[in-house]
C-alpha angles and dihedrals in degrees: 000000000000120000117206115203117216116224108233101177121103119243094191089053092050092048091049092049091050093052093040090058092059091042089054091052089055091044091053093049090047090048092053091046092051092047089055091045092050091048092052102037105030135056091252118168115232095234091055091047091050093047092051092047091051091049091049094051094045090045090053094049094046092044094052090047090049093050093047094048092048092047093048092048091048094049095045093038092233119142099206098072090044090051090049089052088053089054090051089054091076098065090041091055091048091051090054091047089051089052091049101042115017110037117113093235120024118187124202091247089057091052092050096046093046093049090050089051091051090051090051090049094049092050093047092045092055092047091046093050089049090050093049091050091048092048093046093049095048115104097209118159114203 
């Protein structure tokens, strides 16, 4: 008797996570570069600079953790890491909203990159929710 295993993981989600990782690296480097530019060329108060640097670093750590958890859950077909990555989406979204709405100086390039990040997040969130639902509804016996 031959048992055929159904693949439950999501290829579109994995592709998006892969590309989002490299996008985030570029976003982080751009963020640091813009912080330095603003410090040198704008009248930028030190507390605001420090606050934005802290947000950028924490965003990067949480975002990499979110991407890794989602990728691991997708590859191992376990819903818990994917669900955890969905929880980590909330602080990441708030960091992008801060960058879009509440910074002292907001450049056009920051608006564009933050909107692209939010689009990535929305797409990955939909795929992750779909994956969690598919994994929870499967009746696999191991």
